MILUM-288343 format. One record per residue (C-alpha): x, y, z; residue number from 0; residue in three letters. Coordinates in nm, 3 decimals. Example, Ala and Ser with C-alpha at 12.3 -4.5 7.8 and 13.67 -1.06 7.14 Angstrom:
BEGIN
+---------+---------+---------+-----+------+
!       u !       v !       w ! pos ! code !
+---------+---------+---------+-----+------+
!   1.230 !  -0.450 !   0.780 !   0 !  ala !
!   1.367 !  -0.106 !   0.714 !   1 !  ser !
+---------+---------+---------+-----+------+
END
This chain:
BEGIN
+---------+---------+---------+-----+------+
!       u !       v !       w ! pos ! code !
+---------+---------+---------+-----+------+
!  -0.010 !   0.002 !  -0.003 !   0 !  met !
!   0.123 !   0.356 !  -0.083 !   1 !  thr !
!  -0.029 !   0.690 !  -0.009 !   2 !  phe !
!  -0.027 !   0.950 !  -0.277 !   3 !  pro !
!   0.124 !   1.282 !  -0.160 !   4 !  leu !
!  -0.044 !   1.465 !  -0.440 !   5 !  glu !
!  -0.374 !   1.411 !  -0.260 !   6 !  ser !
!  -0.276 !   1.610 !   0.062 !   7 !  ile !
!  -0.380 !   1.971 !   0.102 !   8 !  his !
!  -0.046 !   2.098 !   0.240 !   9 !  trp !
!  -0.180 !   2.448 !   0.308 !  10 !  his !
!  -0.405 !   2.281 !   0.591 !  11 !  asp !
!  -0.078 !   2.200 !   0.763 !  12 !  phe !
!   0.100 !   2.525 !   0.674 !  13 !  leu !
!  -0.174 !   2.747 !   0.800 !  14 !  ala !
!  -0.079 !   3.042 !   0.597 !  15 !  arg !
!  -0.181 !   3.183 !   0.279 !  16 !  pro !
!  -0.017 !   3.057 !  -0.030 !  17 !  gln !
!   0.286 !   3.261 !  -0.140 !  18 !  leu !
!   0.211 !   3.485 !  -0.437 !  19 !  pro !
!   0.232 !   3.380 !  -0.799 !  20 !  ala !
!   0.480 !   3.560 !  -1.011 !  21 !  pro !
!   0.354 !   3.870 !  -1.222 !  22 !  ala !
!   0.242 !   3.766 !  -1.558 !  23 !  pro !
!   0.487 !   4.009 !  -1.717 !  24 !  glu !
!   0.769 !   3.813 !  -1.544 !  25 !  ser !
!   0.675 !   3.494 !  -1.716 !  26 !  ile !
!   0.628 !   3.656 !  -2.049 !  27 !  thr !
!   0.979 !   3.815 !  -2.024 !  28 !  thr !
!   1.138 !   3.480 !  -1.935 !  29 !  leu !
!   0.979 !   3.277 !  -2.214 !  30 !  val !
!   1.102 !   3.507 !  -2.496 !  31 !  asn !
!   1.457 !   3.330 !  -2.490 !  32 !  his !
!   1.588 !   2.981 !  -2.453 !  33 !  pro !
!   1.607 !   2.840 !  -2.090 !  34 !  ile !
!   1.819 !   2.575 !  -1.956 !  35 !  leu !
!   1.732 !   2.370 !  -1.643 !  36 !  ile !
!   1.984 !   2.159 !  -1.481 !  37 !  thr !
!   1.837 !   1.886 !  -1.243 !  38 !  gly !
!   1.540 !   1.914 !  -1.465 !  39 !  ala !
!   1.415 !   1.557 !  -1.369 !  40 !  gly !
!   1.401 !   1.633 !  -1.003 !  41 !  gly !
!   1.068 !   1.730 !  -0.818 !  42 !  ser !
!   1.130 !   2.118 !  -0.852 !  43 !  ile !
!   1.315 !   2.098 !  -1.192 !  44 !  gly !
!   1.033 !   1.888 !  -1.351 !  45 !  ser !
!   0.761 !   2.121 !  -1.211 !  46 !  ala !
!   0.935 !   2.427 !  -1.327 !  47 !  leu !
!   0.999 !   2.283 !  -1.661 !  48 !  ala !
!   0.628 !   2.181 !  -1.709 !  49 !  leu !
!   0.508 !   2.515 !  -1.605 !  50 !  arg !
!   0.734 !   2.696 !  -1.847 !  51 !  leu !
!   0.667 !   2.444 !  -2.132 !  52 !  ala !
!   0.301 !   2.532 !  -2.078 !  53 !  ala !
!   0.399 !   2.897 !  -2.146 !  54 !  glu !
!   0.567 !   2.772 !  -2.483 !  55 !  glu !
!   0.915 !   2.842 !  -2.363 !  56 !  ala !
!   1.207 !   2.713 !  -2.555 !  57 !  his !
!   1.361 !   2.477 !  -2.298 !  58 !  leu !
!   1.680 !   2.265 !  -2.294 !  59 !  ile !
!   1.643 !   2.024 !  -1.995 !  60 !  leu !
!   1.968 !   1.846 !  -1.844 !  61 !  leu !
!   1.926 !   1.546 !  -1.602 !  62 !  glu !
!   2.173 !   1.304 !  -1.489 !  63 !  ser !
!   1.945 !   1.026 !  -1.398 !  64 !  ser !
!   1.823 !   0.819 !  -1.684 !  65 !  glu !
!   1.511 !   0.716 !  -1.521 !  66 !  asn !
!   1.407 !   1.068 !  -1.423 !  67 !  asn !
!   1.486 !   1.189 !  -1.772 !  68 !  leu !
!   1.272 !   0.911 !  -1.926 !  69 !  tyr !
!   0.983 !   1.006 !  -1.700 !  70 !  lys !
!   1.012 !   1.363 !  -1.777 !  71 !  leu !
!   0.993 !   1.310 !  -2.157 !  72 !  gln !
!   0.689 !   1.084 !  -2.112 !  73 !  arg !
!   0.523 !   1.356 !  -1.919 !  74 !  asn !
!   0.593 !   1.603 !  -2.199 !  75 !  phe !
!   0.462 !   1.360 !  -2.465 !  76 !  ala !
!   0.161 !   1.207 !  -2.292 !  77 !  asp !
!  -0.051 !   1.502 !  -2.333 !  78 !  arg !
!  -0.347 !   1.601 !  -2.557 !  79 !  leu !
!  -0.102 !   1.868 !  -2.684 !  80 !  his !
!   0.245 !   1.749 !  -2.631 !  81 !  pro !
!   0.490 !   1.989 !  -2.483 !  82 !  leu !
!   0.821 !   2.069 !  -2.652 !  83 !  gln !
!   1.164 !   2.059 !  -2.513 !  84 !  ala !
!   1.523 !   1.933 !  -2.590 !  85 !  thr !
!   1.653 !   1.681 !  -2.345 !  86 !  phe !
!   2.001 !   1.588 !  -2.246 !  87 !  tyr !
!   2.104 !   1.301 !  -2.039 !  88 !  leu !
!   2.431 !   1.384 !  -1.852 !  89 !  gly !
!   2.586 !   1.553 !  -1.537 !  90 !  ser !
!   2.635 !   1.914 !  -1.493 !  91 !  val !
!   2.998 !   1.813 !  -1.390 !  92 !  thr !
!   3.062 !   1.745 !  -1.760 !  93 !  asp !
!   3.239 !   2.053 !  -1.885 !  94 !  gln !
!   3.233 !   1.964 !  -2.247 !  95 !  phe !
!   2.854 !   1.873 !  -2.223 !  96 !  leu !
!   2.781 !   2.207 !  -2.076 !  97 !  leu !
!   2.996 !   2.391 !  -2.327 !  98 !  asn !
!   2.826 !   2.206 !  -2.623 !  99 !  glu !
!   2.469 !   2.269 !  -2.481 ! 100 !  ile !
!   2.524 !   2.640 !  -2.404 ! 101 !  ile !
!   2.718 !   2.722 !  -2.730 ! 102 !  ser !
!   2.452 !   2.532 !  -2.924 ! 103 !  leu !
!   2.136 !   2.677 !  -2.767 ! 104 !  his !
!   2.253 !   2.993 !  -2.629 ! 105 !  arg !
!   2.012 !   3.014 !  -2.331 ! 106 !  pro !
!   1.971 !   3.354 !  -2.181 ! 107 !  arg !
!   1.887 !   3.210 !  -1.861 ! 108 !  leu !
!   1.982 !   2.901 !  -1.653 ! 109 !  val !
!   1.796 !   2.759 !  -1.354 ! 110 !  phe !
!   2.037 !   2.551 !  -1.170 ! 111 !  his !
!   1.847 !   2.296 !  -0.967 ! 112 !  ala !
!   2.101 !   2.018 !  -0.999 ! 113 !  ala !
!   2.254 !   1.921 !  -0.663 ! 114 !  ala !
!   2.320 !   1.654 !  -0.408 ! 115 !  tyr !
!   2.104 !   1.734 !  -0.106 ! 116 !  lys !
!   2.079 !   1.449 !   0.154 ! 117 !  his !
!   2.256 !   1.571 !   0.449 ! 118 !  val !
!   2.330 !   1.239 !   0.642 ! 119 !  pro !
!   2.434 !   1.074 !   0.335 ! 120 !  leu !
!   2.673 !   1.334 !   0.224 ! 121 !  leu !
!   2.844 !   1.360 !   0.558 ! 122 !  glu !
!   3.006 !   1.028 !   0.466 ! 123 !  asp !
!   3.068 !   1.131 !   0.102 ! 124 !  gln !
!   3.240 !   1.504 !   0.131 ! 125 !  pro !
!   3.439 !   1.477 !  -0.198 ! 126 !  phe !
!   3.133 !   1.381 !  -0.405 ! 127 !  ala !
!   2.945 !   1.672 !  -0.239 ! 128 !  ala !
!   3.233 !   1.913 !  -0.314 ! 129 !  ile !
!   3.251 !   1.780 !  -0.679 ! 130 !  ala !
!   2.872 !   1.801 !  -0.737 ! 131 !  asn !
!   2.773 !   2.109 !  -0.552 ! 132 !  asn !
!   3.077 !   2.335 !  -0.584 ! 133 !  ile !
!   3.288 !   2.235 !  -0.883 ! 134 !  phe !
!   2.985 !   2.173 !  -1.115 ! 135 !  ala !
!   2.850 !   2.509 !  -1.014 ! 136 !  thr !
!   3.183 !   2.682 !  -1.093 ! 137 !  glu !
!   3.191 !   2.489 !  -1.436 ! 138 !  thr !
!   2.834 !   2.610 !  -1.506 ! 139 !  leu !
!   2.907 !   2.964 !  -1.409 ! 140 !  ser !
!   3.209 !   2.980 !  -1.657 ! 141 !  leu !
!   3.004 !   2.829 !  -1.930 ! 142 !  ala !
!   2.721 !   3.062 !  -1.885 ! 143 !  ala !
!   2.951 !   3.375 !  -1.844 ! 144 !  ala !
!   3.119 !   3.298 !  -2.179 ! 145 !  ala !
!   2.774 !   3.300 !  -2.358 ! 146 !  asn !
!   2.622 !   3.584 !  -2.144 ! 147 !  arg !
!   2.372 !   3.365 !  -1.986 ! 148 !  ala !
!   2.255 !   3.447 !  -1.630 ! 149 !  arg !
!   2.209 !   3.181 !  -1.351 ! 150 !  ile !
!   1.941 !   3.143 !  -1.102 ! 151 !  val !
!   2.083 !   2.899 !  -0.830 ! 152 !  leu !
!   1.824 !   2.684 !  -0.628 ! 153 !  leu !
!   1.995 !   2.690 !  -0.285 ! 154 !  ser !
!   1.881 !   2.592 !   0.054 ! 155 !  thr !
!   1.833 !   2.730 !   0.420 ! 156 !  asp !
!   2.113 !   2.468 !   0.507 ! 157 !  lys !
!   2.358 !   2.713 !   0.366 ! 158 !  ala !
!   2.300 !   2.933 !   0.651 ! 159 !  val !
!   2.567 !   2.893 !   0.921 ! 160 !  asn !
!   2.625 !   2.537 !   0.796 ! 161 !  pro !
!   2.692 !   2.245 !   1.016 ! 162 !  thr !
!   2.665 !   1.988 !   0.716 ! 163 !  ser !
!   2.895 !   1.931 !   0.413 ! 164 !  ile !
!   2.580 !   1.967 !   0.207 ! 165 !  met !
!   2.510 !   2.309 !   0.354 ! 166 !  gly !
!   2.864 !   2.417 !   0.319 ! 167 !  ala !
!   2.905 !   2.317 !  -0.040 ! 168 !  thr !
!   2.570 !   2.507 !  -0.123 ! 169 !  lys !
!   2.688 !   2.824 !   0.066 ! 170 !  arg !
!   3.007 !   2.794 !  -0.153 ! 171 !  ala !
!   2.798 !   2.767 !  -0.460 ! 172 !  ala !
!   2.603 !   3.079 !  -0.356 ! 173 !  glu !
!   2.927 !   3.267 !  -0.341 ! 174 !  gln !
!   3.024 !   3.143 !  -0.690 ! 175 !  ile !
!   2.695 !   3.253 !  -0.853 ! 176 !  ile !
!   2.685 !   3.585 !  -0.661 ! 177 !  leu !
!   3.029 !   3.672 !  -0.766 ! 178 !  ser !
!   2.932 !   3.620 !  -1.142 ! 179 !  ser !
!   2.614 !   3.834 !  -1.099 ! 180 !  asn !
!   2.377 !   3.547 !  -1.077 ! 181 !  gly !
!   2.075 !   3.522 !  -0.869 ! 182 !  thr !
!   2.056 !   3.282 !  -0.563 ! 183 !  val !
!   1.713 !   3.164 !  -0.410 ! 184 !  leu !
!   1.729 !   2.987 !  -0.080 ! 185 !  arg !
!   1.442 !   2.770 !  -0.004 ! 186 !  leu !
!   1.325 !   2.564 !   0.291 ! 187 !  gly !
!   1.211 !   2.203 !   0.285 ! 188 !  asn !
!   0.987 !   2.150 !  -0.013 ! 189 !  val !
!   0.684 !   1.925 !   0.080 ! 190 !  leu !
!   0.620 !   1.619 !  -0.121 ! 191 !  ala !
!   0.958 !   1.654 !  -0.304 ! 192 !  ser !
!   1.168 !   1.345 !  -0.384 ! 193 !  asp !
!   1.355 !   1.215 !  -0.087 ! 194 !  gly !
!   1.187 !   1.460 !   0.146 ! 195 !  ser !
!   1.063 !   1.375 !   0.498 ! 196 !  val !
!   0.712 !   1.371 !   0.362 ! 197 !  thr !
!   0.808 !   1.064 !   0.168 ! 198 !  glu !
!   0.955 !   0.890 !   0.469 ! 199 !  val !
!   0.649 !   0.956 !   0.664 ! 200 !  phe !
!   0.412 !   0.825 !   0.395 ! 201 !  ala !
!   0.631 !   0.514 !   0.361 ! 202 !  arg !
!   0.611 !   0.445 !   0.744 ! 203 !  gln !
!   0.236 !   0.511 !   0.751 ! 204 !  leu !
!   0.203 !   0.256 !   0.474 ! 205 !  ala !
!   0.384 !  -0.009 !   0.653 ! 206 !  thr !
!   0.255 !   0.055 !   0.985 ! 207 !  gly !
!   0.575 !   0.136 !   1.165 ! 208 !  ile !
!   0.638 !   0.443 !   1.403 ! 209 !  pro !
!   0.698 !   0.781 !   1.247 ! 210 !  leu !
!   1.051 !   0.869 !   1.313 ! 211 !  thr !
!   1.141 !   1.229 !   1.399 ! 212 !  val !
!   1.488 !   1.320 !   1.500 ! 213 !  thr !
!   1.404 !   1.553 !   1.789 ! 214 !  asp !
!   1.080 !   1.696 !   1.955 ! 215 !  pro !
!   1.231 !   2.049 !   1.913 ! 216 !  ala !
!   1.343 !   2.010 !   1.549 ! 217 !  ala !
!   1.179 !   2.272 !   1.319 ! 218 !  arg !
!   1.196 !   2.353 !   0.961 ! 219 !  arg !
!   1.075 !   2.597 !   0.708 ! 220 !  tyr !
!   0.807 !   2.427 !   0.466 ! 221 !  phe !
!   0.675 !   2.533 !   0.132 ! 222 !  leu !
!   0.495 !   2.351 !  -0.160 ! 223 !  thr !
!   0.641 !   2.248 !  -0.494 ! 224 !  ile !
!   0.409 !   2.500 !  -0.662 ! 225 !  glu !
!   0.537 !   2.770 !  -0.425 ! 226 !  glu !
!   0.896 !   2.676 !  -0.506 ! 227 !  ala !
!   0.830 !   2.712 !  -0.875 ! 228 !  val !
!   0.658 !   3.036 !  -0.853 ! 229 !  asn !
!   0.944 !   3.172 !  -0.635 ! 230 !  leu !
!   1.201 !   3.059 !  -0.881 ! 231 !  leu !
!   1.002 !   3.244 !  -1.167 ! 232 !  ile !
!   0.985 !   3.561 !  -0.967 ! 233 !  ser !
!   1.340 !   3.538 !  -0.873 ! 234 !  ala !
!   1.455 !   3.526 !  -1.229 ! 235 !  ala !
!   1.286 !   3.861 !  -1.285 ! 236 !  ala !
!   1.466 !   4.018 !  -0.997 ! 237 !  glu !
!   1.826 !   4.184 !  -1.039 ! 238 !  leu !
!   2.114 !   3.952 !  -0.936 ! 239 !  pro !
!   2.091 !   3.919 !  -0.576 ! 240 !  thr !
!   2.042 !   3.678 !  -0.277 ! 241 !  leu !
!   1.674 !   3.594 !  -0.203 ! 242 !  leu !
!   1.485 !   3.406 !   0.039 ! 243 !  ala !
!   1.099 !   3.328 !   0.068 ! 244 !  pro !
!   0.900 !   3.555 !   0.310 ! 245 !  asp !
!   0.783 !   3.282 !   0.552 ! 246 !  leu !
!   0.658 !   3.304 !   0.905 ! 247 !  pro !
!   0.804 !   3.081 !   1.192 ! 248 !  ala !
!   0.925 !   2.737 !   1.104 ! 249 !  pro !
!   0.703 !   2.442 !   1.186 ! 250 !  his !
!   0.786 !   2.151 !   1.418 ! 251 !  phe !
!   0.872 !   1.823 !   1.219 ! 252 !  ile !
!   0.676 !   1.635 !   1.480 ! 253 !  ala !
!   0.344 !   1.833 !   1.391 ! 254 !  asp !
!   0.405 !   1.739 !   1.030 ! 255 !  leu !
!   0.429 !   1.380 !   1.139 ! 256 !  ala !
!   0.093 !   1.414 !   1.324 ! 257 !  arg !
!  -0.078 !   1.596 !   1.032 ! 258 !  phe !
!   0.016 !   1.330 !   0.788 ! 259 !  met !
!  -0.082 !   1.054 !   1.014 ! 260 !  ala !
!  -0.421 !   1.199 !   1.066 ! 261 !  his !
!  -0.464 !   1.278 !   0.705 ! 262 !  thr !
!  -0.354 !   0.946 !   0.553 ! 263 !  leu !
!  -0.441 !   0.704 !   0.839 ! 264 !  ala !
!  -0.722 !   0.882 !   1.024 ! 265 !  pro !
!  -0.832 !   0.554 !   1.193 ! 266 !  asp !
!  -0.507 !   0.497 !   1.374 ! 267 !  his !
!  -0.344 !   0.687 !   1.651 ! 268 !  glu !
!  -0.005 !   0.800 !   1.516 ! 269 !  pro !
!   0.308 !   0.656 !   1.699 ! 270 !  ser !
!   0.600 !   0.889 !   1.687 ! 271 !  ile !
!   0.952 !   0.762 !   1.772 ! 272 !  glu !
!   1.213 !   1.034 !   1.858 ! 273 !  phe !
!   1.538 !   0.927 !   1.746 ! 274 !  thr !
!   1.835 !   1.189 !   1.772 ! 275 !  his !
!   1.970 !   1.464 !   1.553 ! 276 !  leu !
!   2.193 !   1.316 !   1.285 ! 277 !  arg !
!   2.534 !   1.414 !   1.177 ! 278 !  ala !
!   2.515 !   1.750 !   1.006 ! 279 !  gly !
!   2.151 !   1.826 !   1.131 ! 280 !  asp !
!   2.048 !   2.141 !   1.327 ! 281 !  lys !
!   1.766 !   2.176 !   1.567 ! 282 !  glu !
!   1.625 !   2.472 !   1.372 ! 283 !  thr !
!   1.715 !   2.618 !   1.028 ! 284 !  glu !
!   1.742 !   2.982 !   0.942 ! 285 !  gln !
!   1.667 !   3.154 !   0.615 ! 286 !  leu !
!   1.940 !   3.397 !   0.677 ! 287 !  trp !
!   2.215 !   3.462 !   0.923 ! 288 !  ser !
!   2.275 !   3.745 !   1.180 ! 289 !  ala !
!   2.531 !   3.881 !   0.922 ! 290 !  asn !
!   2.279 !   3.907 !   0.661 ! 291 !  glu !
!   2.022 !   4.179 !   0.635 ! 292 !  thr !
!   1.695 !   4.138 !   0.494 ! 293 !  pro !
!   1.513 !   4.388 !   0.259 ! 294 !  his !
!   1.165 !   4.385 !   0.072 ! 295 !  pro !
!   1.175 !   4.340 !  -0.288 ! 296 !  thr !
!   0.935 !   4.423 !  -0.578 ! 297 !  asn !
!   0.815 !   4.074 !  -0.597 ! 298 !  ala !
!   0.587 !   3.983 !  -0.303 ! 299 !  ser !
!   0.677 !   3.665 !  -0.137 ! 300 !  gly !
!   1.052 !   3.740 !  -0.174 ! 301 !  leu !
!   1.310 !   3.891 !   0.071 ! 302 !  ile !
!   1.646 !   4.033 !  -0.051 ! 303 !  arg !
!   1.935 !   3.955 !   0.158 ! 304 !  leu !
!   2.269 !   4.166 !   0.186 ! 305 !  asp !
!   2.527 !   3.905 !   0.258 ! 306 !  ser !
!   2.912 !   3.922 !   0.314 ! 307 !  pro !
!   3.099 !   3.812 !   0.019 ! 308 !  ser !
!   3.475 !   3.722 !  -0.022 ! 309 !  ile !
!   3.699 !   3.897 !  -0.288 ! 310 !  pro !
!   3.671 !   3.735 !  -0.632 ! 311 !  arg !
!   4.049 !   3.664 !  -0.628 ! 312 !  ser !
!   4.028 !   3.492 !  -0.294 ! 313 !  gln !
!   3.750 !   3.288 !  -0.425 ! 314 !  leu !
!   3.920 !   3.173 !  -0.723 ! 315 !  gln !
!   4.227 !   3.092 !  -0.525 ! 316 !  ser !
!   4.019 !   2.877 !  -0.275 ! 317 !  ala !
!   3.849 !   2.705 !  -0.556 ! 318 !  leu !
!   4.193 !   2.618 !  -0.724 ! 319 !  ala !
!   4.314 !   2.480 !  -0.384 ! 320 !  thr !
!   4.006 !   2.295 !  -0.337 ! 321 !  leu !
!   4.032 !   2.129 !  -0.677 ! 322 !  arg !
!   4.384 !   2.010 !  -0.617 ! 323 !  asn !
!   4.309 !   1.885 !  -0.250 ! 324 !  thr !
!   4.003 !   1.690 !  -0.380 ! 325 !  val !
!   4.210 !   1.532 !  -0.658 ! 326 !  lys !
!   4.469 !   1.395 !  -0.391 ! 327 !  thr !
!   4.184 !   1.302 !  -0.162 ! 328 !  arg !
!   4.326 !   1.511 !   0.119 ! 329 !  asp !
!   4.018 !   1.578 !   0.330 ! 330 !  leu !
!   4.198 !   1.795 !   0.586 ! 331 !  ser !
!   4.333 !   2.035 !   0.328 ! 332 !  ala !
!   3.982 !   2.024 !   0.151 ! 333 !  ser !
!   3.812 !   2.133 !   0.467 ! 334 !  leu !
!   4.068 !   2.417 !   0.523 ! 335 !  asn !
!   3.988 !   2.547 !   0.172 ! 336 !  ala !
!   3.632 !   2.496 !   0.209 ! 337 !  leu !
!   3.644 !   2.723 !   0.538 ! 338 !  arg !
!   3.800 !   2.999 !   0.328 ! 339 !  ile !
!   3.489 !   2.983 !   0.099 ! 340 !  leu !
!   3.252 !   2.938 !   0.394 ! 341 !  val !
!   3.405 !   3.079 !   0.715 ! 342 !  pro !
!   3.096 !   3.002 !   0.936 ! 343 !  asp !
!   3.113 !   2.625 !   0.833 ! 344 !  tyr !
!   3.125 !   2.388 !   1.155 ! 345 !  ser !
!   3.209 !   2.036 !   1.047 ! 346 !  pro !
!   3.021 !   1.767 !   1.225 ! 347 !  ser !
!   3.190 !   1.485 !   1.421 ! 348 !  ser !
!   3.143 !   1.254 !   1.123 ! 349 !  thr !
!   3.330 !   1.473 !   0.890 ! 350 !  val !
!   3.600 !   1.533 !   1.141 ! 351 !  leu !
!   3.629 !   1.164 !   1.205 ! 352 !  arg !
!   3.669 !   1.101 !   0.840 ! 353 !  leu !
!   3.933 !   1.384 !   0.830 ! 354 !  arg !
!   4.129 !   1.195 !   1.102 ! 355 !  ser !
!   4.107 !   0.860 !   0.895 ! 356 !  ile !
!   4.224 !   0.995 !   0.568 ! 357 !  thr !
!   4.508 !   1.200 !   0.741 ! 358 !  ala !
!   4.625 !   0.849 !   0.898 ! 359 !  thr !
!   4.608 !   0.698 !   0.563 ! 360 !  gln !
!   4.797 !   0.978 !   0.398 ! 361 !  val !
!   5.058 !   0.958 !   0.671 ! 362 !  thr !
!   5.094 !   0.580 !   0.611 ! 363 !  his !
!   5.145 !   0.617 !   0.253 ! 364 !  glu !
+---------+---------+---------+-----+------+
END
């Protein structure tokens, strides 16, 4: 048995008005030129692609998962009036592919949604996180700049005062995009997205096991996939800057678990098992840090953030050092370079333990 997340009215849980849709003129301006979406087969990337395709945008869709790309192709084709797009199977880490796509199609705008995002998994895979979230963003930024394309980066609140390798690599990606006159949109947790806690709760409810929540006090900012797409479109119409959604206080994850239990299995009293915060987890996320200043924007639902930046020469030097240290699998040196890019990064005990192990291996070699 499975529970379809699409049937849930998420705003009953959010208990707030839906974030505003983008202004019609914002969409009209966007669809006049080719648009590249990376990570186009993911939950947000595919929803964004379908939304823009319905406006007859000229889309180039890049996805690294064969299965996700196939599903997206079928989703475009299996309609009364099939939607049009150009599909590419490949990774955003592939510099030659990116150069080919951008030089051939010359997109004016790139929505960069491709990323590794699972916090506990990436704590054990720091080099993969750095390569996919930082180096791929740098490669894309260079290819886009050479063809005068502007990037809108889909980021995360985990980039604020990061305690995880995922958050730190996304903050570094923010610095790269902002230094090249791109736009960054930080989002919270997107309900019903692939791999989200809502999928975990639905699976646990279907199998009849307790719902697992890390901590009774754990809170997150939540929004819907539709809201995420609307914010991305609105962000693309803004001047290059760092943006975040205008959301009220975060919700308790335990309240989300109870809401889903009462919605999907109303005849059963929900059983919640509190585990513990995992490596890289925080009790509560923030949409901006104490060092960032929020300002209103012309687009309702979005807040502009003044954020500290590092000099471009220092950014490029740290990225070059990071590439060399990842190449030699020197985690200690990689973390030092990463903390130049992200000074407020506090590595978890898992990453520090890995650093000790790799340092011992390097010494023995």
